C-alpha positions in Angstrom: 0.1 0.0 0.0 1.1 3.3 -0.8 -0.2 6.9 0.4 -0.1 9.5 -2.5 -0.1 12.9 -0.7 -1.3 15.5 -3.0 -1.1 19.4 -2.4 -1.4 21.9 -5.0 -0.7 24.6 -2.4 2.8 23.2 -1.4 5.0 25.6 -3.2 7.3 27.0 -0.4 8.1 27.4 3.2 5.7 30.2 3.3 2.3 29.2 5.1 1.3 26.0 6.5 1.5 23.6 3.7 5.1 22.8 4.2 5.0 22.2 8.0 1.8 20.0 7.8 3.3 17.8 5.1 6.3 17.3 7.0 4.4 16.1 9.9 2.1 13.8 8.2 5.0 12.2 6.2 7.1 11.8 9.5 4.2 10.0 11.0 3.6 7.7 7.8 7.2 7.0 7.6 7.6 6.1 11.1 4.9 3.5 10.3 6.5 2.2 7.5 4.2 3.4 4.9 5.5 4.1 1.5 4.6 7.7 0.4 4.7 9.6 -3.0 4.4 13.6 -2.6 2.8 15.6 -5.5 3.2 19.2 -5.2 2.8 22.5 -7.1 4.3 22.7 -10.3 6.6 25.7 -9.3 7.7 24.4 -5.7 10.8 26.0 -4.6 13.9 23.7 -5.6 15.2 23.5 -2.0 11.7 22.2 -0.6 11.4 19.9 -3.6 14.7 18.2 -2.8 14.1 18.0 0.8 10.5 16.4 0.6 11.4 14.4 -2.7 8.3 16.0 -4.2 7.1 15.6 -7.6 6.0 19.0 -9.1 2.6 18.3 -10.8 -0.1 20.9 -10.3 -0.2 23.8 -12.4 -3.2 25.5 -10.4 -2.3 26.5 -6.9 -4.7 26.6 -3.9 -4.8 30.2 -4.2 -5.7 30.8 -7.8 -9.5 31.8 -8.4 -9.8 34.1 -11.6 -8.3 34.7 -14.7 -8.8 38.2 -14.3 -11.6 39.0 -16.4 -13.9 41.7 -14.6 -17.1 39.8 -15.8 -16.2 36.2 -15.9 -13.0 35.7 -14.6 -14.3 33.8 -11.3 -16.2 31.4 -13.7 -13.5 30.9 -16.4 -10.8 30.5 -13.6 -12.9 27.4 -12.3 -13.3 26.0 -15.9 -9.6 26.3 -16.7 -8.5 25.1 -13.3 -10.6 22.1 -13.8 -9.3 21.3 -17.1 -5.7 21.8 -16.1 -6.1 19.8 -12.9 -7.6 16.7 -14.7 -4.8 17.1 -17.1 -2.2 17.0 -14.2 -3.5 14.0 -12.7 -3.7 12.2 -15.8 0.2 12.1 -15.8 -0.2 9.7 -13.0 0.3 6.1 -14.9 0.9 3.7 -12.0 -1.9 3.9 -9.4 -3.5 1.0 -8.3 -6.5 0.0 -6.1 -3.9 -0.6 -3.3 -3.0 3.2 -3.3 -4.6 5.9 -1.0 -4.7 9.3 -2.6 -4.8 11.8 0.1 -5.7 15.3 -1.4 -5.6 18.4 0.6 -5.2 22.1 -0.3 -8.5 21.7 -2.3 -10.5 24.4 -4.0 -13.4 23.8 -6.4 -11.2 23.6 -9.5 -9.1 20.8 -7.8 -12.0 18.8 -6.8 -13.7 19.0 -10.2 -10.4 18.1 -12.0 -9.7 15.1 -9.6 -13.3 13.6 -10.3 -13.1 14.2 -13.9 -9.9 12.2 -13.9 -11.2 9.6 -11.6 -14.2 9.2 -13.9 -12.0 8.1 -16.7 -9.8 5.5 -14.7 -10.3 1.8 -15.2 -11.3 0.0 -12.1 -7.7 -1.7 -11.6 -6.2 2.0 -11.3 -8.8 3.4 -9.1 -7.3 4.5 -5.6 -9.0 4.9 -2.5 -9.2 8.9 -2.2 -9.5 10.9 0.8 -10.2 14.6 0.2 -9.4 16.9 3.1 -11.7 20.0 3.0 -9.5 22.7 4.7 -11.0 25.8 3.4 -13.9 27.8 3.9 -16.9 26.7 1.4 -18.2 30.2 0.4 -21.2 30.1 2.8 -21.9 32.2 5.9 -24.4 31.7 8.8 -27.2 34.3 8.5 -27.2 36.9 11.0 -29.7 35.8 14.0 -30.0 32.1 12.7 -28.0 30.7 15.6 -25.7 29.2 12.7 -28.7 27.1 11.6 -29.2 28.8 8.3 -26.3 29.5 6.0 -26.2 31.8 2.8 -24.0 31.8 -0.3 -21.8 34.6 -1.1 -22.1 36.6 -4.2 -20.5 34.2 -6.7 -18.5 37.1 -8.4 -16.7 37.6 -5.0 -16.5 34.1 -3.8 -17.9 31.4 -6.2 -17.0 28.3 -3.9 -20.4 27.4 -2.7 -22.0 27.6 -6.5 -19.2 25.5 -7.7 -19.3 22.9 -4.8 -23.0 22.5 -5.6 -22.2 22.1 -9.3 -19.6 19.3 -8.4 -22.2 17.5 -5.9 -24.6 17.2 -8.5 -22.1 15.7 -11.0 -21.2 13.5 -8.2 -24.6 12.0 -7.8 -24.4 10.9 -11.3 -20.9 9.1 -10.8 -20.1 5.7 -9.3 -17.0 6.9 -7.3 -17.6 4.6 -4.3 -13.9 5.0 -3.2 -14.2 8.9 -2.9 -14.3 10.1 0.8 -14.2 13.5 2.3 -12.9 14.9 5.9 -12.6 18.0 7.6 -11.1 19.2 10.8 -13.8 22.0 11.3 -16.8 21.1 13.3 -19.3 23.4 11.2 -18.1 22.3 7.9 -19.4 18.9 7.6 -22.8 20.0 7.5 -22.2 22.8 5.2 -20.0 20.7 2.8 -22.4 17.8 2.9 -25.2 20.1 1.8 -23.2 21.5 -1.1 -21.6 18.3 -2.3 -24.4 16.1 -1.3 -22.1 13.6 0.1 -21.3 12.6 3.9 -18.4 14.5 5.2 -16.4 12.9 8.0 -15.1 15.1 10.8 -11.9 14.5 12.8 -10.8 16.8 15.7 -7.2 15.6 15.2 -4.9 18.0 13.4 -1.4 17.3 11.7 0.7 19.3 14.2 2.8 18.1 16.8 3.8 19.3 20.3 7.4 20.8 20.0 10.0 18.9 22.0 10.7 21.8 24.5 7.5 23.5 25.5 8.2 27.0 26.5 6.6 28.1 29.9 5.8 32.0 29.5 4.1 32.8 32.7 6.2 35.5 34.6 8.5 36.4 31.5 9.2 40.2 31.2 9.4 41.9 29.0 6.4 40.3 27.0 6.9 40.0 23.3 3.7 40.6 21.5 3.8 39.4 17.6 2.0 38.8 14.5 3.4 36.4 12.0 2.7 35.1 8.5 1.2 36.5 5.2 -0.3 39.7 6.4 -3.4 40.7 4.3 -6.3 43.1 4.9 -8.6 40.1 6.0 -6.0 39.4 8.6 -6.3 42.9 10.2 -2.8 44.1 9.2 -4.0 47.7 8.3 -5.1 48.2 11.9 -1.7 47.1 13.1 0.0 50.7 13.5 -3.1 51.9 15.9 -3.1 48.7 17.7 0.5 48.6 18.3 0.8 52.1 19.2 -1.6 52.0 22.2 0.3 49.4 24.2 3.7 50.8 23.4 2.4 54.0 25.0 0.5 52.3 27.9 3.3 49.7 28.8 7.1 49.8 29.5 7.3 45.7 29.9 6.4 44.8 26.3 8.3 44.4 22.8 6.7 43.8 19.5 7.9 41.6 16.7 6.0 42.0 13.0 6.6 39.3 10.6 5.3 39.8 7.2 6.3 36.9 4.6 3.8 38.0 1.8 5.2 38.7 -1.4 5.6 42.5 -2.4 2.8 42.6 -4.9 0.4 41.8 -2.1 1.8 44.3 0.6 0.0 47.2 2.0 2.4 50.3 1.3 0.5 52.6 3.7 0.6 50.2 6.5 3.9 49.2 5.9 5.2 52.8 6.2 3.1 53.6 9.3 4.8 50.6 10.9 8.2 51.5 9.5 7.6 55.3 11.1 6.6 53.5 14.4 9.6 51.4 14.5 11.8 54.4 13.9 10.4 56.2 16.9 10.3 53.1 19.1 13.0 50.5 19.1 10.9 48.0 20.9 9.1 47.5 17.8 11.0 45.2 15.3 10.0 44.5 11.5 10.8 41.2 9.7 9.6 41.3 6.1 10.8 38.3 4.7 9.8 34.4 4.1 11.5 32.3 6.9 13.2 29.1 6.7 11.5 26.4 9.1 14.1 26.9 11.7 13.9 30.5 11.4 10.1 30.7 11.8 10.3 28.2 14.6 12.7 30.5 16.5 10.2 33.5 15.8 7.4 31.4 17.3 9.5 30.6 20.2 10.2 34.3 20.8 6.7 35.3 21.1 4.7 35.5 24.3 1.5 36.7 23.1 0.2 36.3 19.6 -2.1 38.5 17.7 -4.3 37.0 15.2 -6.6 40.1 14.4 -8.5 38.3 11.6 -11.9 39.2 10.0 -14.3 37.1 11.9 -16.6 37.0 8.6 -13.7 35.4 6.9 -12.7 33.2 10.0 -15.9 32.2 11.1 -15.4 28.5 10.2 -11.7 28.5 9.3 -9.3 27.6 12.2 -6.3 29.5 11.6 -3.0 27.8 11.1 -1.1 30.3 13.4 -3.9 29.9 16.2 -3.2 25.9 15.8 0.7 26.6 16.2 0.0 28.8 19.3 -2.1 26.2 21.0 0.5 23.5 20.7 3.3 25.8 21.6 1.4 27.4 24.8 1.6 30.9 23.3 -1.5 32.8 24.5 -3.6 34.3 21.5 -5.9 37.2 20.6 -8.4 36.1 18.2 -11.8 37.1 16.7 -15.0 36.4 18.7 -17.7 34.4 17.3 -15.4 32.1 15.5 -14.2 28.4 15.5 -10.9 30.1 16.7 -12.5 31.5 19.9 -14.2 28.3 20.5 -10.8 27.0 21.3 -11.0 28.6 24.7 -14.2 26.8 25.4 -12.7 23.4 24.3 -9.3 23.8 26.0 -9.3 26.7 28.6 -8.8 30.5 28.5 -5.4 30.7 27.2 -6.1 34.1 25.5 -8.8 36.9 24.7 -11.4 37.2 21.9 -12.3 40.6 20.4 -15.8 41.7 19.6 -15.5 43.8 16.4 -13.4 43.8 13.6 -11.8 47.4 14.2 -8.5 48.8 15.7 -10.2 49.8 19.0 -11.8 46.5 19.6 -8.5 44.4 18.7 -6.4 47.0 21.0 -8.8 46.4 23.8 -8.4 42.7 23.6 -4.6 42.9 23.3 -4.4 45.3 26.5 -6.7 43.0 28.5 -4.6 39.8 27.5 -1.5 41.7 28.7 -3.1 42.6 32.1 -3.9 39.0 32.7 -1.0 37.6 30.8 0.4 35.1 33.6 -2.9 33.5 33.9 -3.2 33.1 30.2 0.2 31.6 29.9 -0.4 29.3 32.5 -3.9 28.1 31.0 -1.8 27.9 27.6 0.5 25.0 28.7 -2.4 23.0 29.9 -4.0 23.7 26.4 -1.0 22.2 24.9 -0.8 19.3 26.7 -4.4 18.5 26.3 -4.1 19.2 22.6 -1.5 16.6 22.3 -3.4 14.0 24.2 -6.4 14.4 22.3 -5.6 15.6 18.7 -2.1 14.5 17.8 -0.9 13.8 14.2 -0.9 10.2 15.0 -4.8 10.3 15.5 -5.1 12.3 12.4 -3.2 9.9 10.3 -5.4 7.0 11.8 -8.4 8.9 10.4 -6.9 9.2 6.9 -6.0 5.6 6.7 -9.1 4.4 8.1 -11.1 6.4 5.7 -9.0 5.2 2.8 -9.2 1.4 3.9 
């Protein structure tokens, strides 16, 4: 039996695709499972060599449109479907003994996958497990207590429309070896409605407790940080105001701003404001670069309070990778209220603070509150990390993938 790991978003060390991949492959290799890794066609050469990856997918997990103002969203799906099916057709040695695990899936990738599967002879049909890690393009209707969900305007986010289109097609196909799984508790119901299929749920996640868990209670000065690819939906535009307040209010903090996003997606006005603030106050440090795995791990280890000031509309059902990294590293967090991220405090304990509104004032108030009660949150974060390791470790995640693929 082989496990074929497919991720069109695996392109570089930026983001969470590479760390998750390493964790899953490490768990599979420890079990003696033969693996094949399929990545994005433009994967960085160093990462390709490290992971022995085969560069296959021309359409990344973050490509949605061809750019046309009227039909780019639709044309992007059609072209992505065609190219993904063509990419899968390059696999010539699949068998019924294989498990194909597919993550980083958007509608075009799923449509291309099933188009390829529909043409395979039975002796070459692997068991397929599709991991649905992205929001489905649906939002809970205000006041419905999450019981009624509405599709977004497809010109802005066409995923719900495309997933229903795929679901209707799946009804006509006999793909009995195709399974779906998600790690987000709200999504089995919503994806099930869209795809007209049963969606398995696993609370386990492919992230492992670090070897040395840092205990942050009592540390002074406290380092407040943000990390990752900074975008408007991640609240980055609010950061000059948010960071200015605690720098004025407290003398026991430092701030680290990490931005790994490419230059074409930067927010110049925000970058300038943060640079001006850093020039006036040396306690604010800026790192505008993609980091190696070791560098990123060192940055996480240096942070005592992580800000995840994300738009709750976007992150209502999306568990942030940064939040997960903080939970397993005992780093207190500030997160958007009313989201699956804030739900972690109910599940594991109060290792942080949730803000109420997506604006600078609310995020600032939550950050200051977290700093005022930092030692309590830091102690709770240690308990959270150990509980996570006990209940949701990568071994349990791999167990579920192998069970679904059996």
